[in-house]
GUBAFI-897384 format. One record per residue (C-alpha): residue in three letters; x, y, z. Coordinates in steps of 0.25 Angstrom, whole numbers, plus 2048, in hexadecimal, padded with zeros to 3 digits. Layout:
// GUBAFI-897384
AlaXYZ ...
***
This chain:
// GUBAFI-897384
Unk800800800 Unk80680D7FC Unk803818806 Unk805827808 Unk806825818 Unk80B81A821 Unk80781582F Unk80F81C83A Unk80B818848 Unk7FF80E849 Unk7F5819848 Unk7FA82383F Unk7FD825830 Unk80A82D82B Unk80983581E Unk81583C81B Unk818845828 Unk80A84482C Unk80683A837 Unk7F7837837 Unk7F2832845 Unk7E682A841 Unk7E482584F Unk7E4832857 Unk7E283D84D Unk7D8837844 Unk7CA82F844 Unk7C782583A Unk7BB82A833 Unk7B8823826 Unk7BA81781D Unk7B881880E Unk7B980D804 Unk7B780F7F5 Unk7B48057EA Unk7C28097E3 Unk7CA8017EE Unk7CC80D7F7 Unk7CB80E806 Unk7CB81C80E Unk7CD81D81D Unk7C982B822 Unk7CE83182F Unk7CA83E835 Unk7D184783F Unk7CD84384E Unk7C684F853 Unk7D085285E Unk7DD84B85B Unk7DD84D84C Unk7D785B84B Unk7DC86383F Unk7E0857837 Unk7DA85382A Unk7D3846828 Unk7DB83B822 Unk7D7830818 Unk7DE824815 Unk7DC81F806 Unk7DF811802 Unk7DF8107F3 Unk7DE8027EB Unk7DA7FA7F8 Unk7DE7EB7F7 Unk7DA7E8805 Unk7CF7EE80F Unk7C97E981C Unk7C17EE827 Unk7C07E7834 Unk7B27E0837 Unk7A97EA83D Unk7B07F6837 Unk7A6801837 Unk79D7FC842 Unk7A480484D Unk7A881284D Unk7B7814849 Unk7C082184B Unk7CD81D850 Unk7D8817848 Unk7E180F852 Unk7EB808849 Unk7F080883B Unk7FA7FE836 Unk7FD7F382C Unk7F97E582B Unk7FE7DA822 Unk7F47D7816 Unk7F27C981B Unk7F27CB82A Unk7E47CB831 Unk7E97CE83F Unk7E87DD841 Unk7ED7DD84F Unk7FA7E384B Unk7FE7EC83F Unk80B7EF838 Unk8117FD838 Unk81580482B Unk8237FE82C Unk81E7F082D Unk8147F1822 Unk8157EE813 Unk80D7F3808 Unk8047E7808 Unk8007E9816 Unk7F27EE819 Unk7EF7FB822 Unk7E67F882D Unk7DF803835 Unk7DA7FF843 Unk7CE807847 Unk7CA802855 Unk7C47F4853 Unk7C37F6844 Unk7CE7F7839 Unk7CF7FA82A Unk7DA7F3823 Unk7DE7F7815 Unk7E87F580A Unk7E97FD7FD Unk7F38007F2 Unk7F480F7F7 Unk7F0816804 Unk7EF825805 Unk7EE82E812 Unk7E983C80F Unk7E2847817 Unk7D3847813 Unk7CE856812 
***
């Protein structure tokens, strides 16, 4: 997966010199799927800790793997707890790989409380959503 960002600590993404703390400064707000093999994850600034920041979107293009945990969407989700990599044939998501351990074939896993989003694509883009 080619990306314009990398996973920093287990709850942040780094794009250039900008560190985006998805756990403390942003709330998960929306998941969008298109019929063109695209997935988008939207994060809005936390009203207190993310004040003044622009919303961010993660866009996955040419998706070849996508999975939601069972029951996804039946509970209120706001906080991203962890983001990391998981081998494409791995089913146990109790531990995730860091950026330095991952390969281009590994999937990204976003842990949101009891739920998760797992995705792999040809390209992934992080951008501010204005």
